[in-house]
N, C-alpha and C positions, 0 to 999 in steps of 0.2 A: 544214115538211117538208124544205126545203132545208137549214136549219140542222142538223136531225137527221142528214141524209145526210152533211153536212160533218163532223160529230162522228164518225160511224162510219168515214168515210174516214181521218180523222186517227188514230183508234185503230188501225186496221189497218196504216197506214203505220208507226206507232211500234213496233208489235209485230214487224213484219218487219225493221225496222232494228236492233232489239235482238238479232236472232239472230246477226249477224256480229260477234263479239267474241273477243278473246284477251287474257289477262292472264298475265304470267309473274311468279312469286314466287321469291325466293331466300332461303335460310336465312341468318341472321347468322353471321359468321365466329367461330371458336372461338380465343381467344387463350390462349397459354401463360403469359402474364404476369398480373399482378393487374389489368390494365386492364378496366374495366367500361364497357359501352355506355351513354351518357347517355340519359336519358328524353327522348322527343320532345316538342316543344312544340306540334305540330299533330296532328290526329286521325290514327291509324294507317290504312294502306290496308286496304280491306275486300275480301272475296272477290268473285269474279264474280257469285255468286248474290245478294249484297247489292246490287251495282250494278244488277242486273236488277230487283230489288225496288224500289230507289229510283226507277229510271226508270218502272216501272209505276205507282208511287204518284204520280209527277209527272204522267203522262199522265192518270190517273184524276182527279186533283185539277183539272187544267186543263179536262177535259171536264165535270166536275161543276160547276165554276165557271161555265163558259159556259152550261150549261143553267139553273143557278139564276138567273143575271143576265138572260139574254135570253129564256128560255122561261117559267120559273117565276116570275120577277120577285120573288124572295124575299130581303129583307134579312136575315131571321132565318137562312136557310140559308147565306148568305154569311158571316155572323158565326160560325156554328159551324164552317164550313169553315176560316175564318181561324184559329180556335183549334187545330184539328187540325194544320194546316200549320205553325203556330208551334211546336207541341210536337214534330212529327216532323222537319221540315227544320231547325228552329232548335235546340231543346235535345237531341233524340235524335240527329239527324244532325250536330249541332254546327256548323251553318252551312256544311257542305262535303259535296257539291259545290254551289257557289252560281252561278246563272246570271249574276249581276253580276260576280263574280270571274272567271268563265270568259272574259271579254273579254281578260284578260291572257294566258291560256293559248292562246286562238285566235290572238291577234296574234303571240305568240312562235312558234307553229307555222307561221304563214304566212310569216314573215320569216327563220326559222331552220330549214332543211330537216333538220338533225340532231335536232331535237326532235319526238318523236312525240306528238301530242295524244291522250290517252286517249279512248276512244269515249264514255264517260259524260259527259265535259266537253263534247264536241260535242253530245251529245243534250240536256244541260241548257241549253246556250246557244241552240240552234236551235228546240227545241220551243216555248218561250214566244213566240218571235218568230213562228213559223208560226201558232200559235193567235191571236196578236194580229192577224195579217193577216186571219184569217177572222172572229174574234169580238170584237175590241177588246181593251182592256187588262184582261182578266179575271185574268191572272197577278198584276198589281199589286194588284188589289182583294181577291183571295181567297187566293192561293197563296204569295206572297212573304212569308217570315217577317220580313224587315226592315220591310216595310210594316205588318205586323200589330202589331209592337211599337209603332210610332208611332201606329197607329190606336187602340190600347187605352188609351194614356196621354193622349189628347187630351181635355182637360177644359174649357178656356175658349178656344175658337178665336178668333183675331183675323183680321179681313179684311185681306188684302194688296192694295194697289192693283195694277191690271193692269200698269202701266208698271214698277213695282218688281219684280213677279214676272218679267216678261220680262228685266229687267236681271240679276236674280239667277240666272236659268236659264243665263246665259252661263258661270257657274261650273261647271255640269255639263258643258257643251261643252268647257271648258278641261280639266277633270278627265279626261274621256274621251280628249281628244287627247294629253295628257301620259301617260296610262296606256298608250295604244297605242305612243307613242314609246319609253317606258321598256321595254316588253315587246319591241318590235321590235329594240331595240339590246341585248337580253339584260342589261339593267341591274337591273330590279326589277319585281315584280308588285305595284304600289302599291295596287291596289284591294283585294286580299286582305290586304295588309300593314296597311292602315288601315281595315279593315271597322269601321263605327261601332258594331256591336252584338256583335262576336265575344267581347268580354269577358263579356257576359251568357250567350251561348250555350255557351261553354266554361268558364264559371265560373272564369276566371283569365286574366290577360293582364298585359303590362307596364304600368307606371303611365300612360304616354302614352295607351294604348288605353282605359284606364279613364276618363281625363279626357275623351277624345273621346266615349265611350259615354254617360257621365253628362251631358255638355253637350248632346248630341243629345236625350237623354230630356227634359231640362228645357225645351229649346226646343219639343219636340213637344207639351208640355202646352198651349202657347199658339198654336202655329202648326201647322196641319194638314199632317202628313207633310213636314217640312222637308227631310229627306234625299231623299225621292222627287221632290220638286218642284224643288229647287235644286242638288242635288249628284249624284244617282244617274246614273252614266254610261250605264247600260242604259235608264234612264227616258227620256233624250232620244232614244234609238233607238226605243223604243216609241212615243214621240209621233209620229215621222215615219211609222212603220208604221201607227199607228192612223188616220192621215189617210185612208188608202186601204182600211181594213178593210171587209170585205164586210158584216158585221153590226155594229151598235153600239147603245149604250144609248139608249133613248127614254124620256124622263121619264114621259110619259103614254101609255097604250095607245090614246088617242083624241085628239080635238082639244084643244089647250091652252086653258084658260079664263083664263090670265094672272092667277092668284091670287098669284103670287110666293112661295108657300110653299116651293117647291123651292129657290129662291135662298137663303133663310134656312137651309135644312137642309143645304146643301153647305158644308163647312168648307174646301174646297180651291179655291174660286174657279173651278169648272169648269162654271158655268151661264152660257150665253149669253143675253143679254136680247134682246127684240124690238127691231128698229130703227125709227127714224122717218125720214121724208123730210127730206132736207137742202134748205136754201135754195139758190138758183142760185149765189150768191156763194161758198157753202161748197164747192160742187162745183169751182169754178174754183180755189180755194185748195188743195183736196185734190189736184187734178191737178198743180198747180205743185209742191207739196211732194213728190209721188211722183216726178216727173221729177228734182227736185233730189237726192233720196235715191238714185235709180238712178245718177246721175252721180257721186255720192259713193262708190258701192260700190267701184270700182277704187282709189280713193285709200285707203280703209280697208284694202283687201287689201294694197296696197303698204306702207303703214305697218306693218301687222301682220307682214308678211314681214321687214321690217327689224328690228323688235323681236325676232322669233324668232331671226334670225341673230345679233343682238347678245347674246342671252341663252344661246346654245348652249354657251359654255365653262362657264357655271354649271350648266346642265342636265347636261352631260357628267360633272360631278363625282359623279353618282350611280353611275357605273360603277366597279368596283373597279380596273380597269387605269388609268383616268385618275387616280383618287385616289392609287394607288401611285406613278405617275410624278410627281405633284405632291409627294409625300413625299420621293421620291428627290432631287428638285431642292433640297429644303430639309433634307436629312438631317443637315447639320452643326448644325442648330438643336436637335436632340434629344440627350438623354443616355440612358444605359442605363436610368435610372428612368422616363424619359418616352417611351421608344421605342414607337411604335404597334404594335399586333398585326400589321398588314399588313407592316411592315418586318421584324419578327421572322420571319414566315412566308417573306418574300422571302429573307432571309439563310439560313434553314434549307433552302430549296429549291435554293439554288445557282443562281438565275437570273442573267442578265446584265442590266444597266441598259438596254442597247441594245434587247433584246427587249421590255422593258416600254415603252420610249419608242415603239417601232414600233407596238405594239398600241394604246397610248394615242392616237397620231396617227391611226390608223385609226378609232378610236371617235369622236374629235373631228370627223373628216370626216363620219361618219354623223350625228352630232348637228347639224352645220352644215346638212346637207340637211334632216334631220328637223325641226329647230327652225324653219327657214325655212318649211317646209310647214305646220307647226302655226300659226305666226304668220299666214301667208296664209289658212289655213282659218278662224282665229278672226276675222280681219278681214271675211271674207265672211259668217260667221255673224252678226257684230254688224250689218253692213249689211243682211243679210236680215231680221234681227229688226226693225230700224227700218222697213224697207219693209212688213213684215207688219203692223206697228202702224198704218200709214197707209192700209191697205186695209180697207174695211168691206163686209160682206156683208149682204144684206137677209134678215131673219128676221121671221116673223109671230107667233112665240110663243117661249116659253122652251125652250131646247134644251141638251142636254149637249154640252159642248165635244168636238169629234170627236177631238182628240188629247190633251186634258188630263184627260178624265174617267177616273177610276180604277175605274169599274164597281163601286163599293162598294154601290150600292142604297139609299143614304140618301134620295135624292129620291123613291123609290117610296112610302115610308111617309108622306111629307109631301103627296103629290099626292092631292087628293080624287077626281079622275077615276080614278086607279089604285085607290083604296079601293073606289069604286063598282064598278069592273070586277071586283075580287076578290070582292066580295059577290055580284055576279051569277053569277060562276063557281061559287062555293060553293053558291049556291041551285040552280043548274042540276044540279050533282052530286047534291044531295039529292033533287031531283025525279026524276032519272033512276034513282036507287037505289030 
């Protein structure tokens, strides 16, 4: 009853928030010359009506996914919902607006007051987070088209050791941190630029994106959801929100009989095993190790901050003003045939080198601060991951990992207690009919 009330509340909140919107459209200019407007490489903007429809579909999909996973406990329903969301948000909507890519737009809007974030970007970013807070990672398991692509191609999943998975997840934290840094400095929206499946969704991309897409598909055949687990910048945010979610996946609707079938059914390493009592000497070693790691945490943060500051000139090269200033300093090395496009545009615009150097110096200062913060943050994340691996929680049965479970429902079909519960439920329906 509480979960149903929560779903109704979320639906009402989303419908009310979608009422306040305004979009302004401008017709393209008419040229008297033979100039033709080039074809866009990204999906064209859609009308306000379509934005409302997209938001309504997202809300309905999130609500349905939460009901299918937590109330209905239906893997079949999750599977068909994944197909629909892949077709709609992936191929029909062409991967835009994407809640993952919205991280860049939100970061750009927070640090650049002159940039107005479209309301639909805000909605697509916050709605999955709010649903995750209430109902767990149902967006990842049923609604996200990027996750659906990886889920469908998984054929021979390999088990990834827990320590290796924790280490690889640092890549996602680094990706998220750099994406926020590049967006905050108005340098690039790297998440959208290097979307791993945009080549398939839009049926066309540059060669680099095709290489990224095909490589990710090949890896996903053997590793369950590699992008979601080790690279997705929104996924690591979902993990933290999922830790405190009000409702979450329970493998069995009753007491666990420890048959281990759910462990074999999960290809994502999201099943927690029951724990055993430690010997006294292991408790002493564990406490010593924990104290050592806590003392090591500020050292890792200091080293990370130093690395981030050291790397800031290289990171700043992503901004066009910094690149242009670098080119101006070495303009004597270029000929008319090798002159970069940036220098040609600079000469045509009639700018002064002093203005460019001043802008570049300002951006370098921003990257010096941002790079230091990113390095400090990554040091804390690395230390926190080590501390988390040294803490063990007591469990009496097999449980879905509170933050790592994708809410895909695979473990339901494997659990004999769930199957018996489902049979009893169907039998009761027949008797009542």
